[in-house]
Structures are given as structure tokens and as C-alpha cells.
C-alpha positions in Angstrom: 40.4 -41.4 -7.7 37.1 -40.1 -6.4 37.0 -36.2 -7.3 36.6 -33.9 -4.1 32.8 -33.1 -3.3 32.1 -29.6 -2.2 29.9 -28.7 0.4 26.3 -27.7 0.2 24.5 -28.2 -3.1 27.3 -26.9 -5.1 29.0 -30.2 -7.0 26.2 -32.1 -5.7 24.1 -34.3 -9.1 20.5 -33.0 -9.1 18.0 -35.3 -7.4 14.9 -35.4 -9.6 12.9 -37.8 -7.1 13.2 -35.7 -4.2 12.5 -32.8 -6.3 9.2 -34.6 -7.4 8.3 -35.7 -4.0 8.1 -32.0 -2.7 6.3 -31.1 -5.5 3.6 -34.0 -4.8 3.9 -33.1 -1.2 2.9 -29.2 -2.1 0.0 -30.7 -3.9 -1.3 -32.5 -2.0 -1.1 -29.6 1.0 -2.7 -27.2 -1.4 -5.4 -29.9 -2.1 -5.9 -30.7 1.5 -6.5 -26.9 2.1 -8.9 -26.5 -0.8 -10.8 -29.5 1.1 -11.2 -27.9 4.4 -12.0 -24.6 2.4 -14.9 -26.1 0.2 -17.3 -26.9 3.0 -16.9 -24.0 4.7 -17.7 -21.7 1.4 -20.6 -24.0 1.0 -22.3 -23.6 4.5 -21.6 -19.9 4.8 -23.0 -19.4 1.6 -26.4 -21.5 2.1 -26.6 -19.8 5.5 -26.4 -16.7 4.1 -28.7 -17.0 1.2 -31.2 -18.6 3.7 -31.4 -15.4 5.9 -31.5 -13.3 2.8 -34.1 -15.4 1.0 -36.5 -12.5 1.1 -34.2 -9.9 -0.1 -33.4 -12.2 -3.2 -36.9 -12.8 -4.0 -37.7 -9.3 -4.1 -34.6 -8.7 -6.3 -35.2 -10.9 -8.6 -38.6 -10.0 -8.9 -37.4 -6.7 -9.3 -34.8 -7.9 -11.8 -37.7 -9.2 -14.2 -39.7 -6.2 -14.0 -36.8 -3.9 -15.0 -35.3 -5.9 -17.6 -37.5 -9.4 -18.1 -34.7 -11.7 -16.9 -33.1 -12.6 -13.5 -29.5 -12.8 -13.8 -27.0 -10.9 -15.8 -24.0 -13.4 -16.9 -20.2 -12.8 -17.4 -17.8 -15.4 -18.4 -15.0 -15.7 -16.1 -12.4 -18.0 -15.5 -12.3 -19.9 -12.3 -9.7 -22.7 -10.7 -7.5 -24.4 -13.0 -9.0 -21.8 -15.8 -12.0 -23.5 -15.9 -14.6 -20.7 -17.5 -18.1 -20.5 -15.3 -20.7 -18.0 -15.5 -20.7 -15.2 -12.7 -24.2 -14.3 -11.8 -25.2 -10.6 -11.0 -28.9 -9.9 -10.9 -30.2 -7.6 -13.8 -31.0 -4.2 -13.7 -29.8 -1.3 -12.3 -31.5 -1.9 -8.7 -29.0 -2.0 -5.7 -28.3 -5.5 -4.6 -26.8 -6.7 -8.0 -23.9 -8.9 -6.3 -25.9 -11.0 -3.9 -26.2 -13.5 -7.0 -22.9 -14.4 -6.7 -24.1 -16.5 -3.5 -25.4 -19.1 -6.2 -21.8 -19.1 -7.4 -20.0 -19.6 -4.2 -22.7 -22.5 -3.6 -22.0 -24.4 -6.6 -18.3 -24.1 -6.3 -17.3 -21.6 -8.7 -16.0 -18.9 -6.5 -14.7 -18.8 -3.0 -15.6 -16.0 -0.3 -11.7 -14.8 -0.4 -9.5 -15.6 -2.9 -7.4 -14.4 -5.7 -10.3 -11.5 -8.5 -11.7 -13.8 -10.9 -10.3 -12.7 -14.6 -11.6 -12.7 -17.9 -9.9 -14.4 -20.6 -7.9 -11.3 -21.9 -6.7 -10.8 -18.7 -5.6 -14.3 -17.8 -3.7 -14.4 -20.6 -1.7 -11.3 -19.7 -1.0 -13.2 -16.4 3.1 -13.5 -16.0 3.6 -17.3 -16.4 5.7 -17.1 -13.0 2.3 -16.0 -11.3 0.2 -19.1 -13.0 -0.4 -20.6 -9.5 -3.0 -17.9 -8.9 -5.4 -20.6 -10.9 -4.8 -23.3 -8.7 -7.3 -21.9 -6.4 -10.6 -20.8 -6.6 -11.0 -16.8 -7.0 -12.5 -14.9 -4.4 -15.3 -12.8 -3.9 -13.1 -10.4 -1.8 -9.3 -10.3 -2.5 -6.4 -9.2 -0.8 -5.1 -7.0 -3.6 -8.8 -5.2 -3.7 -8.5 -4.5 -0.1 -5.4 -2.6 -0.3 -6.8 -1.0 -3.4 -9.4 0.8 -1.5 -7.3 2.0 0.9 -4.5 3.4 -1.6 -1.8 0.2 -0.3 -2.0 -1.6 -3.4 1.6 -1.2 -4.5 2.3 -4.5 -5.5 1.2 -6.0 -8.8 -2.2 -7.7 -8.7 -0.4 -11.0 -9.8 2.6 -10.6 -7.0 -0.2 -10.3 -4.3 -2.1 -13.4 -5.9 0.2 -15.5 -5.8 1.7 -14.6 -2.2 -1.9 -15.4 -1.1 -1.9 -18.7 -2.9 1.3 -19.3 -0.9 0.0 -18.4 2.4 -3.2 -19.4 2.3 -4.9 -20.8 5.5 -8.3 -21.3 7.4 -7.7 -18.3 9.3 -6.1 -16.2 6.2 -9.3 -16.9 4.1 -11.5 -15.6 7.4 -9.1 -13.0 8.0 -9.6 -11.2 4.5 -13.4 -11.7 4.9 -13.2 -9.8 8.3 -11.3 -7.1 7.0 -13.8 -6.7 3.9 -16.6 -4.6 5.8 -14.5 -2.2 7.3 -12.4 -1.8 4.5 -15.5 -1.3 1.8 -17.0 1.4 4.6 -13.7 3.1 3.9 -12.4 2.8 0.5 -14.3 2.8 -2.7 -13.9 5.3 -5.5 -15.3 8.6 -5.8 -17.9 9.2 -8.7 -16.1 12.1 -9.8 -12.8 9.9 -10.0 -9.4 10.7 -9.1 -7.4 14.4 -10.1 -3.9 14.6 -10.5 -3.4 17.4 -7.9 -5.3 17.7 -4.7 -5.6 20.6 -2.7 -6.1 20.4 0.7 -6.2 23.7 3.3 -4.0 25.6 0.3 -1.3 23.1 -0.2 -1.2 21.4 -3.7 -0.3 17.4 -3.4 0.6 15.2 -6.3 -2.1 12.3 -6.9 0.0 9.5 -8.0 1.5 5.7 -7.8 4.0 4.7 -5.9 5.6 3.5 -8.9 5.5 6.9 -10.5 7.1 8.6 -7.7 9.9 6.6 -7.2 10.2 6.9 -11.0 10.3 11.1 -10.5 13.0 10.4 -7.5 15.2 8.3 -9.6 15.3 10.5 -12.7 15.6 13.6 -11.0 18.7 11.8 -8.7 20.2 10.8 -12.4 19.8 14.3 -14.2 21.1 16.2 -10.9 18.0 18.6 -10.8 17.6 20.2 -7.2 14.4 18.9 -5.8 12.8 19.2 -2.6 9.9 16.4 -2.0 7.6 16.2 0.9 5.2 14.2 2.2 1.8 15.5 4.3 -0.7 13.7 6.4 -3.5 15.0 8.5 -1.4 16.5 11.2 1.2 18.5 8.3 -1.5 19.8 7.3 -3.3 21.1 10.5 0.5 22.9 11.3 0.6 24.5 8.0 -2.9 25.9 8.5 -1.6 27.9 11.3 2.5 27.9 10.3 2.9 30.5 7.6 6.5 29.4 7.2 5.9 25.7 7.1 2.6 26.4 4.6 5.3 28.2 2.0 7.6 25.3 2.5 5.1 23.3 1.0 4.1 25.6 -1.6 7.6 25.6 -3.0 8.2 22.2 -2.4 8.9 20.5 -5.8 6.7 17.9 -4.9 4.4 17.4 -2.0 2.8 13.6 -1.3 -0.1 11.9 0.3 0.3 9.9 3.5 -2.0 8.4 5.6 -5.7 7.3 5.3 -6.9 10.7 6.7 -6.0 12.2 3.3 -8.2 9.0 1.5 -11.1 10.2 3.8 -10.6 14.0 2.6 -10.8 13.0 -0.8 -14.1 11.1 -0.3 -15.4 14.1 1.5 -14.2 16.5 -1.6 -15.7 14.0 -4.2 -12.5 12.8 -5.8 -10.2 9.5 -5.2 -6.7 9.0 -4.0 -4.7 7.1 -6.7 -2.1 5.5 -3.9 -1.0 6.1 -0.3 2.6 6.9 -1.6 3.7 7.3 2.1 7.5 7.3 3.1 7.8 4.4 4.6 6.3 2.3 1.9 8.2 4.2 -0.4 11.7 3.8 1.0 12.9 0.1 0.3 11.4 0.8 -3.6 13.9 3.9 -3.6 16.8 1.5 -2.1 15.9 -0.9 -4.4 16.1 1.4 -7.9 19.1 3.4 -6.5 20.6 0.1 -6.2 19.6 -0.8 -9.8 20.5 3.0 -11.0 23.8 3.0 -9.5 22.5 6.2 -7.1 23.9 6.3 -3.5 21.8 7.6 -0.3 22.8 9.4 2.6 20.6 9.2 5.8 20.3 11.8 8.2 18.2 11.5 11.3 16.3 9.5 14.2 18.3 8.7 17.5 21.8 7.7 17.7 22.7 4.8 15.5 19.3 4.5 13.9 20.1 5.8 10.6 23.0 3.5 10.6 21.2 0.3 11.2 18.5 1.4 8.6 21.7 1.5 6.3 22.9 -1.5 7.3 19.3 -3.8 6.9 18.7 -2.0 3.5 22.2 -3.4 2.5 21.2 -6.8 3.3 18.3 -6.4 1.5 19.7 -4.7 -1.8 23.5 -5.6 -2.1 24.3 -3.4 -4.7 23.1 -0.4 -2.6 25.4 2.3 -1.7 24.3 4.3 1.4 27.5 6.8 1.3 26.9 8.3 4.8 24.6 8.4 8.1 24.1 10.9 11.0 21.8 10.7 13.9 19.1 14.1 13.9 20.6 15.6 17.1 23.0 18.2 16.7 23.9 21.7 17.9 23.1 24.4 15.6 27.4 25.0 15.4 27.7 21.4 14.5 25.5 22.3 11.6 27.9 23.8 8.6 30.0 20.4 9.5 27.2 18.2 8.9 26.5 19.9 5.9 30.0 19.4 4.5 29.9 16.1 5.6 26.9 15.2 3.4 28.3 17.1 0.5 31.8 15.4 0.7 29.9 11.8 0.4 28.5 13.0 -3.1 25.0 11.3 -2.3 22.5 11.5 -5.3 19.4 11.1 -2.5 19.2 13.2 0.9 16.6 11.5 3.1 16.0 13.8 6.5 14.2 12.2 9.6 13.6 15.0 12.0 9.6 14.9 11.7 7.5 17.5 10.3 7.7 20.2 10.1 11.2 20.8 11.2 12.8 18.1 8.3 11.3 20.3 5.5 12.0 23.8 6.8 15.9 22.5 7.4 15.6 21.3 3.6 14.2 24.6 2.5 16.6 26.9 4.6 19.9 25.0 3.3 18.5 23.8 -0.1 21.3 25.8 -2.1 23.8 24.7 0.8 22.7 21.1 0.3 24.9 19.3 -2.9 22.5 16.3 -3.1 20.2 16.7 -6.0 17.0 15.3 -4.3 16.1 16.0 -0.7 13.0 14.1 1.1 11.7 14.6 4.5 11.1 11.3 5.6 9.4 11.7 9.3 10.0 8.5 11.7 11.1 6.4 8.6 14.2 5.2 10.6 12.9 4.1 13.6 10.5 1.3 11.8 13.6 0.3 9.4 16.3 -0.3 12.3 13.6 -2.1 13.9 13.3 -0.1 17.2 9.8 0.5 16.5 7.6 -2.0 14.7 4.7 -1.0 12.3 1.3 -2.0 12.8 0.4 -5.2 11.4 -0.4 -5.5 7.5 -4.1 -6.3 8.4 -4.3 -2.9 10.7 -2.9 -1.1 7.5 -5.5 -2.7 5.0 -8.3 -1.4 7.2 -7.1 1.9 7.6 -6.1 1.8 11.4 -2.2 2.2 11.2 -3.2 5.4 13.2 -4.7 3.4 15.9 -1.5 1.2 16.1 0.4 4.0 16.9 -2.0 5.7 19.5 -2.4 2.7 21.3 1.6 1.9 21.3 2.7 5.9 22.2 -0.7 7.1 23.5 0.7 10.3 25.5 2.8 11.6 22.1 -0.2 10.7 19.8 -3.5 11.3 21.2 -3.4 15.2 20.5 -2.5 14.4 16.9 -5.3 11.6 16.2 -7.9 11.9 18.8 -8.1 16.4 18.3 -6.0 16.3 14.8 -8.1 14.4 12.6 -11.3 15.2 13.3 -10.4 18.7 13.2 -8.5 18.3 10.0 -11.7 16.3 8.4 -13.7 19.4 9.8 -11.9 21.9 7.8 -11.7 19.6 4.6 -15.6 19.3 4.7 -15.8 23.2 5.2 -13.3 23.9 2.2 -15.4 21.6 0.2 -18.7 23.2 0.7 -17.6 26.8 1.2 -14.4 27.1 -0.3 -11.5 28.6 0.5 -10.7 28.0 4.2 -9.6 31.1 5.9 -6.3 30.8 7.5 -4.9 32.5 9.9 
């Protein structure tokens, strides 16, 4: 008698031939993409070399005068880990990187792709990320673009693999198109980064996304009462003229940087931002670690139903996540005590409050001793995004620091004063502070 065959893949015997066919088909598709990319790389490199020929000849001459040789060479690994020599013009004169046009012309590099690695770096790439070696490394990489604006929150190997599996001609052209504005916006200041940034009287912790998540998890597990705030240029402009809000930020256990405006402020002041540790990108990472560490969350804020929908979406994404309560951000003063009792009764470890700044941070500070969740975080409009009611800016806009433009286009009446007036005003104040010292506040 034939046994019962369960529906779906369970109970079926493996089909190695089909799996091998799928792998071969995938390999053929990737090979086809490489065949399409290579002529574009070659033609573009030759065209740029021809246009820049006088500059290249001049730079080669300067290299010989300075060092007696034309090129400096560095051995790196290309496609399939085949070694090649990356060229740079010798000497300290600007324009050293122009020499890589020769590498692109002869096929060592592509215009866009994963960063070329040396042997030691390549040996440290996790086995599951070896797919990155199946395409040519690039002059411009997605991870480097994100790092320039503080958005490289994932490991480089993960970003490289994502690029490998999603690589298309359009994607490669998009990476190149984003390279110029990213280079103008990004870069590292000559003085490097500092652990604490200070703008308009407010101390901001300059840290990584992983460290920030670790700090939140440790405080929640230890039961250490803490208030965490995020600030962008608009918040700091408000704090500049609002003594009460400024004192809340000064007394908070941590203040983290949110937005490209802080990145620009760092450049003006001669330092660099380690990462754009904004609440919107932090939220799913908090949820992921809370699920792993058996910590619970309470979501408070936004219009009716949005915190609840955000909770549902996150629990679908992280199956073990405990969200023990939600509530909208609209309630009467007479309902506040009952709301706080509801939050405390839930025994949540982390409270996320999305009223918008400065209201959320002031509310947390005013009720700090009454609220029992150890970690209390003001998260702005986060629940609007994660309830899918308001879309975030596309990834490419975030990578070149234009998320603010996306929000301005979508909500011009509400956002024009913040971005058109507020951002330049903030940068002027930071410039005055960096040049003349402490800025007199009202």
C-alpha cells in the first residue's frame, strides 16, 4: 500500500536534477548580465579617457617629476578572486584615482560593483557572502555610497550580496548616478569623528546603529530607567528657542542624530558623523533584538490604529516579538492617568512614544517617574511609516541625502518651513558656533 503523500514540499523526495537546472539557469543569467555590462564599462572608460587625455598626460608627468615613476600599484582581488594590480598615479598631487580608468578598460574593475578587497579582507568574508566574488568589483559600491551619508547599517558583505542578486544595467547606472551627489555630500572630515557632538548647546552621541541598539537592550534588560531622544535640525532649532525642551534634551540619558542635516553640521564643524542613527531605521532592529532577548514593547502615538498596524507588521516580520500594548497619540488630559496605568500594567520593557518633537520628549520627561518601562524613546512619525500609511523616500533618495525633499514634495504645506527655512537657519547657526564659539540663545 502506498504511503500518504503530504501536500507541498514536505514528504517529497529531493529533485537534484531540477535544483541543478535552476542553478545553471541562474549562472547563465548572471553571465548574460556580465556580458551586457562589460561593453558598457569598456566604452565609457575609453570615452572618459579620451576626454581627459590632456589631464592624464599631465598627471603622469607630475608623477614622474615627484617620484620617478608613473603608477603606484596595489594587489587586490577581482572577479572569482583573481588578483590584479589596481593603479593610481604616483605622488601626492590630486587626481591619483584617474589611473583606474586603465583597470576598467582592461576588465579588472567595473564602474559599479562591490569594493575590491585585498587578500586579508577577502579571507574574512563569510562563506554565505562569497557570491560577491562572482561579479567584477567596482569603482563605486553601494555600501560606500551609504557610508558617506551614515546609512551603512548593514555589514558590507550583506550589501554586496544584495547588489549581486539584484544587479541589472539600470541598477549599475543608478549607482553611478548617485556617486557624484554622494561624494559632494559625504566624505570624512580631516579631524575624524568624536564620541560626542555638540550643536547649539545639545550633546549628541556619535555612534553606530549596532551600538545604539545594544545600549537600548542592555538598559531594558537591566531595568535601568532611561530616556532616549532623537534630534534633527528642526529639533535643534526648536531647542535653540525653547528652554524647556532644551533642558529635556540636556537631561536625557542619550540623544542620537537623525538626518542628513546633522551630517552637514558635522562637516561644517570639522568632524564626521559615524552613522545616521535615525529612529525609523532603528525600529526594526530594536524589534529584532527584543524578539531574541525576550523583551516586550508598548507603542504609543500617531493616529488611531497606526500603532496597532505597526505592531502587527513587525510581529509578522519577527515571529517571537512581544508587543504588549498599543495606543493612539490622541487622548484628553483627563485620560492621561488611565493611559499611564495601562502602560505600566502591560509590564513593557521598552516604551516607544510617537507624538512628534518636542511634545513626545517633554511628555516622557514630565511623566518619567510615573512610567514603569525602563527605556522610554521618542520616535516621531515612525508609526506612520511602519503602518504603511505614509511611504518613506526611495532608497536612492536616502543614499544621496534627499529624504527631506521627498517629505517636502509630499507635504509641502506642513514641511516647507522646516526644510526651506529651518535647515539653512540651522546650518548658519552651526557655522557661527564653529567659528565664533558659543552661540547666544534666547
